[in-house]
C-alpha positions as CSV (number, residue, x, y, z in Angstrom):
1,M,35.0,-10.3,-1.6
2,K,33.3,-10.1,-5.0
3,I,30.0,-11.1,-6.5
4,I,30.6,-13.7,-9.1
5,D,27.2,-15.0,-10.1
6,M,23.4,-14.4,-9.7
7,K,20.8,-17.2,-9.7
8,V,17.1,-16.5,-10.0
9,R,14.1,-18.8,-9.6
10,T,10.4,-18.0,-9.5
11,V,8.2,-20.1,-7.2
12,A,4.5,-20.2,-6.3
13,I,3.0,-21.4,-3.0
14,P,-0.7,-22.4,-2.6
15,M,-3.0,-20.5,-0.2
16,N,-6.0,-21.6,1.7
17,S,-8.4,-19.5,-0.4
18,M,-8.5,-16.9,-3.3
19,L,-8.0,-13.4,-2.0
20,R,-10.0,-10.5,-3.6
21,H,-8.8,-7.0,-3.9
22,N,-9.8,-3.9,-5.8
23,T,-7.8,-4.8,-9.0
24,G,-8.6,-8.5,-9.1
25,V,-7.9,-11.7,-7.4
26,H,-4.9,-13.6,-6.0
27,P,-6.1,-17.0,-7.5
28,G,-5.3,-19.4,-4.7
29,Y,-1.5,-19.0,-4.8
30,L,1.2,-16.3,-4.4
31,M,4.3,-15.9,-6.5
32,R,7.8,-14.6,-5.7
33,T,11.1,-14.5,-7.5
34,I,14.0,-15.7,-5.3
35,L,17.5,-14.2,-5.9
36,E,20.8,-15.8,-4.9
37,L,24.0,-13.7,-5.1
38,I,27.1,-15.9,-5.0
39,T,30.5,-14.6,-3.9
40,D,34.0,-15.7,-4.6
41,E,34.3,-16.7,-0.9
42,G,31.4,-19.2,-1.3
43,I,28.9,-17.0,0.7
44,I,25.4,-16.9,-0.9
45,G,23.0,-14.1,-0.1
46,L,19.3,-14.4,-0.5
47,G,16.8,-11.9,-1.8
48,E,13.2,-11.9,-2.9
49,V,10.8,-9.8,-5.0
50,G,7.2,-10.0,-6.0
51,G,5.2,-8.6,-9.0
52,G,5.2,-11.9,-11.0
53,D,8.1,-13.6,-12.8
54,Q,11.1,-11.2,-12.3
55,R,13.8,-13.5,-13.5
56,G,14.4,-11.8,-16.8
57,A,14.4,-8.3,-15.3
58,L,16.9,-9.3,-12.6
59,L,19.2,-11.0,-15.1
60,K,19.4,-7.8,-17.1
61,L,21.1,-6.3,-14.0
62,K,23.5,-9.1,-13.5
63,P,26.3,-7.6,-15.6
64,R,26.1,-4.4,-13.6
65,I,26.9,-6.1,-10.2
66,V,29.1,-9.1,-11.0
67,G,32.6,-8.2,-9.9
68,L,31.4,-5.7,-7.2
69,D,32.0,-6.1,-3.5
70,P,28.6,-6.7,-1.8
71,F,29.7,-4.4,1.0
72,D,29.8,-1.5,-1.6
73,L,26.0,-0.9,-1.6
74,E,26.3,2.7,-2.6
75,T,28.1,1.7,-5.8
76,I,25.6,-1.1,-6.4
77,K,22.7,1.3,-5.8
78,L,24.1,3.8,-8.3
79,K,24.7,1.2,-11.0
80,V,21.4,-0.6,-10.5
81,L,18.9,2.1,-9.5
82,R,20.2,5.5,-10.6
83,S,22.2,5.2,-13.9
84,I,19.7,4.3,-16.6
85,Y,16.1,5.4,-16.5
86,Y,14.5,2.5,-18.2
87,L,16.3,-0.1,-16.2
88,S,15.7,1.7,-12.9
89,N,13.5,-0.3,-10.6
90,S,13.4,0.1,-6.9
91,R,11.7,-3.3,-6.5
92,L,14.6,-5.1,-8.1
93,Y,17.2,-3.1,-6.3
94,G,15.5,-3.9,-3.0
95,A,15.9,-7.6,-3.6
96,I,19.6,-7.1,-4.4
97,E,20.2,-5.1,-1.3
98,I,18.5,-7.7,0.9
99,A,20.9,-10.3,-0.7
100,C,23.9,-8.2,-0.1
101,L,23.0,-7.6,3.5
102,D,22.5,-11.3,3.9
103,I,26.1,-11.8,2.6
104,M,27.4,-9.1,4.9
105,G,25.8,-10.7,8.0
106,K,27.1,-14.1,7.1
107,A,30.6,-12.8,6.5
108,C,30.6,-10.9,9.8
109,N,28.6,-13.7,11.7
110,V,25.9,-11.2,12.8
111,P,22.2,-11.0,12.2
112,M,21.1,-8.5,9.5
113,H,19.7,-6.0,12.0
114,K,23.2,-5.5,13.5
115,L,24.2,-4.0,10.1
116,I,21.4,-1.3,10.2
117,G,21.4,-0.2,13.8
118,G,20.6,-3.2,15.9
119,A,17.3,-4.7,17.1
120,L,15.2,-2.7,19.6
121,R,12.7,-5.6,20.0
122,P,13.0,-9.4,19.6
123,E,9.7,-9.9,17.9
124,I,7.3,-7.9,15.7
125,P,3.5,-7.9,16.4
126,M,1.5,-8.6,13.2
127,I,-2.1,-7.9,12.1
128,G,-4.8,-10.3,11.0
129,Y,-5.2,-9.3,7.3
130,L,-8.8,-9.6,6.1
131,F,-9.5,-10.3,2.5
132,W,-12.9,-11.1,0.9
133,R,-12.3,-14.7,-0.2
134,Y,-13.4,-16.9,-2.9
135,D,-13.3,-20.7,-2.3
136,R,-12.6,-20.2,1.4
137,P,-11.7,-23.2,3.7
138,G,-14.9,-25.2,4.2
139,G,-16.3,-23.9,0.9
140,G,-18.2,-20.9,-0.3
141,H,-17.3,-17.2,-0.8
142,D,-17.3,-14.3,1.6
143,K,-20.4,-12.1,0.9
144,Y,-21.3,-10.1,3.9
145,A,-19.7,-8.1,6.7
146,E,-20.4,-10.9,9.1
147,D,-18.1,-13.2,7.1
148,M,-15.2,-10.8,7.6
149,A,-16.0,-10.3,11.2
150,D,-16.0,-14.1,11.7
151,L,-12.6,-14.3,10.0
152,C,-11.3,-11.6,12.2
153,V,-12.4,-13.4,15.4
154,E,-10.9,-16.6,14.1
155,L,-7.5,-14.9,13.4
156,K,-7.5,-13.4,16.9
157,E,-8.1,-16.8,18.4
158,T,-5.7,-18.8,16.3
159,L,-2.8,-16.3,15.8
160,G,-3.3,-14.1,18.9
161,V,-3.3,-10.9,16.8
162,T,-4.5,-7.7,18.4
163,A,-5.2,-5.7,15.2
164,M,-6.7,-6.2,11.8
165,K,-6.8,-4.6,8.3
166,L,-9.6,-5.0,5.8
167,K,-8.6,-5.0,2.1
168,A,-11.5,-3.0,0.9
169,G,-12.6,-1.7,-2.5
170,V,-14.3,-5.0,-3.3
171,M,-17.8,-4.9,-1.9
172,D,-20.2,-2.0,-1.4
173,P,-18.2,0.6,0.6
174,M,-20.8,0.8,3.4
175,E,-20.8,-3.0,3.8
176,E,-17.0,-2.8,4.1
177,V,-17.4,0.0,6.8
178,R,-19.8,-2.4,8.6
179,V,-17.0,-5.0,8.8
180,L,-15.1,-2.6,11.1
181,E,-18.2,-1.8,13.1
182,L,-18.8,-5.5,13.7
183,C,-15.2,-6.1,14.6
184,R,-15.3,-3.2,17.1
185,E,-18.5,-4.7,18.6
186,R,-17.1,-8.2,18.9
187,L,-13.5,-7.6,19.8
188,G,-13.7,-4.5,22.0
189,D,-12.3,-1.0,22.1
190,N,-8.6,-2.0,22.3
191,F,-8.5,-4.1,19.2
192,G,-6.8,-2.2,16.3
193,L,-8.8,-1.5,13.2
194,R,-7.7,-0.5,9.7
195,I,-9.2,-0.3,6.3
196,D,-7.5,0.0,2.8
197,P,-9.5,0.6,-0.4
198,N,-6.2,1.0,-2.3
199,G,-7.3,4.4,-3.7
200,V,-10.4,3.1,-5.6
201,W,-13.1,5.1,-3.8
202,S,-14.1,8.6,-4.9
203,V,-13.4,11.4,-2.5
204,A,-17.1,11.7,-1.8
205,T,-17.4,8.0,-0.9
206,A,-14.2,8.1,1.1
207,V,-15.4,11.0,3.1
208,K,-18.8,9.4,3.7
209,A,-17.1,6.1,4.9
210,G,-14.5,8.0,6.9
211,R,-17.1,9.9,8.9
212,R,-18.9,6.7,9.8
213,L,-15.5,5.3,10.9
214,E,-14.6,8.3,13.1
215,D,-16.4,7.0,16.2
216,L,-14.6,3.7,16.0
217,E,-11.3,5.4,16.6
218,I,-9.5,3.2,14.0
219,Q,-5.7,3.2,13.8
220,Y,-5.7,4.5,10.2
221,F,-7.6,4.9,6.9
222,E,-5.2,3.7,4.2
223,D,-5.2,5.1,0.7
224,P,-8.9,6.0,0.6
225,S,-8.8,7.9,-2.7
226,W,-6.6,8.2,-5.8
227,G,-3.5,10.3,-5.8
228,L,-1.9,13.0,-3.6
229,E,-4.8,15.4,-4.3
230,G,-7.4,12.7,-3.4
231,M,-5.6,12.0,-0.2
232,R,-5.4,15.7,0.7
233,R,-9.1,16.3,0.1
234,V,-10.1,13.3,2.3
235,K,-7.7,14.3,5.0
236,E,-9.2,17.8,5.1
237,Q,-12.7,16.4,5.8
238,V,-12.2,13.3,8.0
239,R,-10.8,13.1,11.6
240,I,-8.9,9.8,11.2
241,P,-5.2,9.4,10.5
242,L,-4.5,8.8,6.8
243,A,-1.9,6.2,5.9
244,T,-0.4,5.3,2.5
245,N,1.4,2.7,0.6
246,M,0.5,4.4,-2.7
247,Y,0.7,8.2,-2.4
248,P,3.6,8.5,-1.8
249,N,5.4,5.2,-2.3
250,K,8.7,6.7,-3.5
251,F,11.1,9.4,-2.4
252,D,10.2,11.6,-5.4
253,D,6.7,12.1,-4.1
254,L,7.4,12.2,-0.4
255,G,8.3,15.9,-0.3
256,P,5.1,17.0,-2.2
257,A,3.0,14.8,0.1
258,I,4.5,16.4,3.2
259,H,4.0,19.9,1.7
260,M,0.4,19.2,0.8
261,N,-0.3,17.7,4.3
262,S,-1.9,14.7,2.6
263,I,-0.7,12.0,4.9
264,D,-0.2,11.1,8.6
265,I,1.5,7.6,8.3
266,V,3.7,6.1,5.7
267,L,3.8,2.3,5.3
268,T,7.4,1.1,4.8
269,D,8.1,-1.4,2.1
270,L,11.6,-2.9,1.3
271,H,10.9,-2.6,-2.4
272,Y,9.1,0.7,-2.9
273,W,11.5,2.5,-0.5
274,E,14.8,1.0,-2.0
275,G,15.7,-1.8,0.4
276,P,16.2,-1.9,4.2
277,R,18.6,1.0,4.2
278,G,16.1,3.1,2.2
279,V,13.5,2.3,4.8
280,K,15.9,3.6,7.4
281,D,16.2,6.8,5.4
282,L,12.4,7.0,5.1
283,S,12.0,6.5,8.9
284,A,14.4,9.4,9.5
285,I,12.5,11.7,7.2
286,C,9.2,10.8,8.8
287,Q,10.5,11.4,12.2
288,T,11.7,14.9,11.1
289,F,8.2,15.8,10.0
290,N,6.5,13.9,12.9
291,L,4.8,11.3,10.6
292,G,4.1,7.8,11.7
293,I,5.4,4.7,10.1
294,A,4.0,1.2,9.8
295,M,5.0,-1.9,7.8
296,H,3.5,-2.9,4.4
297,S,3.1,-6.4,3.2
298,G,3.7,-7.3,-0.4
299,A,2.6,-11.0,-0.2
300,E,6.1,-12.1,0.8
301,F,7.6,-15.5,1.5
302,G,10.1,-16.3,4.3
303,V,13.2,-14.7,2.8
304,E,11.6,-11.2,2.5
305,L,9.6,-11.6,5.7
306,A,12.9,-12.2,7.5
307,A,14.3,-9.0,6.0
308,M,11.1,-7.1,7.0
309,L,11.4,-8.4,10.6
310,H,15.0,-7.4,10.9
311,T,14.3,-4.0,9.5
312,A,11.3,-3.3,11.6
313,S,13.1,-4.4,14.7
314,T,15.5,-1.4,14.3
315,L,12.9,1.3,13.9
316,P,12.1,3.2,17.2
317,T,8.9,4.8,15.9
318,M,7.4,1.7,14.3
319,T,5.0,1.1,17.2
320,M,2.0,-0.4,15.3
321,E,1.5,-4.0,14.2
322,G,2.9,-5.0,10.8
323,D,1.0,-6.2,7.8
324,A,1.4,-9.7,6.5
325,H,-0.5,-12.0,4.0
326,Y,1.6,-14.8,5.5
327,H,-1.2,-16.6,7.4
328,Y,-3.0,-17.4,4.1
329,L,0.0,-19.4,2.8
330,E,0.0,-23.2,3.2
331,D,3.8,-23.5,3.2
332,D,7.1,-21.7,2.8
333,I,10.4,-22.2,1.0
334,I,12.7,-21.9,4.0
335,V,14.1,-24.7,6.1
336,G,11.7,-25.4,9.0
337,G,8.7,-24.2,7.2
338,K,6.5,-21.2,8.0
339,M,7.5,-18.9,10.7
340,E,5.3,-19.1,13.8
341,Y,2.9,-16.5,15.2
342,V,3.2,-16.5,19.0
343,N,0.7,-14.2,20.8
344,G,0.2,-12.3,17.5
345,A,3.9,-11.7,16.9
346,I,6.7,-13.3,14.8
347,K,10.2,-13.5,16.2
348,V,13.1,-11.8,14.5
349,P,15.4,-14.5,13.1
350,E,18.7,-14.8,15.0
351,G,21.0,-14.9,12.0
352,P,23.7,-14.7,10.8
353,G,22.5,-12.6,7.9
354,L,18.8,-13.0,7.4
355,G,18.8,-16.1,9.6
356,V,16.9,-18.2,7.1
357,T,18.0,-20.9,4.6
358,L,16.3,-22.1,1.4
359,D,14.8,-25.6,1.6
360,E,15.9,-27.0,-1.8
361,D,13.2,-29.7,-1.9
362,K,10.5,-27.0,-1.3
363,M,12.2,-24.7,-3.9
364,E,12.0,-27.5,-6.5
365,K,8.4,-28.4,-5.6
366,Y,7.2,-24.8,-5.8
367,E,9.2,-24.0,-9.0
368,R,7.3,-26.9,-10.6
369,Y,4.0,-25.6,-9.1
370,Y,4.7,-22.1,-10.6
371,E,5.4,-23.6,-14.0
372,K,2.1,-25.5,-13.8
373,M,0.0,-22.5,-12.6
374,G,1.6,-19.6,-14.5
375,D,2.1,-15.9,-13.9
376,Y,-1.2,-14.5,-13.0
377,Y,0.2,-10.9,-13.0
378,A,0.4,-11.5,-16.8
379,R,-3.4,-12.1,-16.7
380,F,-4.0,-8.9,-14.7
381,H,-5.3,-10.6,-11.6
382,Q,-8.3,-11.9,-13.6
383,D,-11.4,-12.6,-11.5
384,P,-12.3,-16.2,-12.3
385,Y,-15.9,-15.7,-11.3
386,R,-16.4,-12.4,-13.3
387,L,-14.3,-12.9,-16.4
388,D,-15.4,-9.5,-18.0
389,W,-14.8,-7.5,-14.8
390,Y,-12.1,-4.8,-14.6
391,P,-11.4,-2.1,-11.9
392,K,-12.9,1.4,-12.2
393,V,-10.8,3.8,-10.1
394,G,-12.9,6.6,-8.5
395,G,-16.1,5.0,-9.9
396,I,-17.5,4.2,-6.5
């Protein structure tokens, strides 16, 4: 079997609100680039990557993989990820690996998880992800901790989730801490709590916030301060597990982070950690050093969510609920529409391959929508209500 072609399309799907974060705003829609690898046997593998319009970047890699066997992932990885520094991009390779695994599963008539160890669980519990919102359903903006606590209660009731994470670094840090205090009060001692300022807080602010959070017994404090040194200094002073999707988020920095004792939990991501097989490598390293793992969300649509579910189902030590922006989306690009939350969990697709198929009518619709709305990554996640604003890392 040989790869004979690559097709790439960028699509955008509306959300039910604008989502604020410490470097700007997702302005009412999310974007993904969808990859199709076509083989000489007529099997098509699907992949997906975020970060704005990635069509040009992926097509630069097309000559490197056309003619290769999709089963030869080590060769593909060397040619795509290792051989030329300025073309090396783990995010792009992750999309290609997902598509190759989809081809393999279809060729062998097995779900993707069978190719990487087999599923240990048929469904993956997910969190209710809390973002401070502009133009929320019903109108208005989120301004106070009570708004976020109300959203958390709503997600528990509608999705059945048993844990949450607040995307922090937006409001006053102590108001964001108060969100978790209110959620603990309203939802009880067994409801999982997490907070993620994405490294924007100073060490002093992170320590002050962390000490207030200690009595809440939260699941983890994610990326409270910038860099490996910032993480280490907070970890020395706060009695809460520190998690990361930033420091480290690649194998080059994992060894230093372990030696510095700056982390307790690493969030897996199919792009930062070089595809599903890379996540398996990461899991083995974390198990060796007795570090926990959880699942990161990159604002994915159904193709990548399927790959995430397959991968997570094979990881024995992934015992915490996974992240997902998914409940903010109004639709999906896969046949059957959005995957369903049942008692706070999403079922692992049954395959073959990823177990999902593109809905061509939806793809055409959301390609047109992307062309209308544009690539907001090129606008640096501009805040529509504060046009002169820009992030100040460590300035809080």
